[in-house]
N, C-alpha and C positions, 0 to 999 in steps of 0.2 A: 464540443465545449473545450476551450483551452483553459489552462490554469488561471489566466488573468481575466477570463470573460465573466467570472462570477464576482459580484460585489457584495460584500457582507457589510451591512450598515449597523452601527451601534450608536447609541446616544449622540445627538447633535448632528447626525448625518455623516460622521467621519467613519471611514473604513478601518477595520482592524486586521492587520496581516495575520495575527494568530488565529482569529476566527475564520479567516479565509482559508488558511492552511488546514485547519481542523475540518472545514467543510469538504475538503478534497480527501484527506487521509486520516481523519480523526476517529474512525470507528475501529473496533477490535480487529475485525477480519482484514481490513485494509492494511493496518499496521503489521499484522502477522504475515500477510502476503509480502509486503515490502521487506520485512526481516528475512524471509526465506529467499527471496530473489537476490537480496544483497549478499547472501551466503552461498549463492550458486545453485539453489534449488529452483528449477525452471519449469517443471512439468506439472500439469494439473493434479494428477494422482498423488505425486510426491508432496505438493503444496497442501493438498487436502489432508493427507496422512499426518503431516507435521502440525498443521493448524487445528485440525479437528472440525473445520468449518463444514456445515452441510453443503452438499453439491450445488444446490440452487443458489444459496447465499454466496458461495465462492464464485460461481459463474457471474453473478451480478456484480460483485466487487471487482473482479478482473475486468469486466466490461467498463465499469465506471472509471477505474484507474487508467485503462487504455484511452477512454474518451477524454480524460483530463490531461493526457499526454505524459503521464508518470511512468507508464510501462508500454511496451510494444509487443506484438504477437508475431511469431515467426513459425512457418510451417516446417516441420522436420520430417514428416512422413506423409506421402500421398495416399498410400493404401495400407491401412485405413488412414484417413486424414487425421493428423495429429499436429497440434501446435505447442510451442513452448513460449514462455513469457520472459521478457528481458526488461531491465530498467533502462529508461531513457536518461538523458543528462539530468533532467529534473528529478527522476527517481534516484539516481546515484547521489545527487546533492543532499538527499534526506538521510543517507546512511549514517553520517556522524550524529545526527539528531537521534536516530534510533539507538545508536550505541550509548549515547548519554542517557536516554530513557531506560535502557537496560541496566546501566550502572546505578541509576537512581532506584530502579525497582529492586535490584539486588540489595541495596543498602537500606531502603526504607519500606519496601512493600512485600518482600519475599523472605521466607525463612522463618526462624523460630521467634523473632522479636515480636 
């Protein structure tokens, strides 16, 4: 599945780019994975520790993001086999969006207010 192979239809048959983007990256674990990858955290155990995602759910999200072309996997150890995850150009392009979401969260959804 590529990023553009999904079509999200809303009212009147017109596609919505926001809905399509959310279909790819719009769940909690996917966004937290992308946050970590954009900060240089690339290995499964480190991503899991930072996000708190259950192993099975994290595995599923990594596979979905890879299938969508947002991340790629690279082998860094043969014995035992271990992979790390890296952002593709599409994944790197979402970094500013994540930063703005973080700023919004700090201002409106996090803290004492």
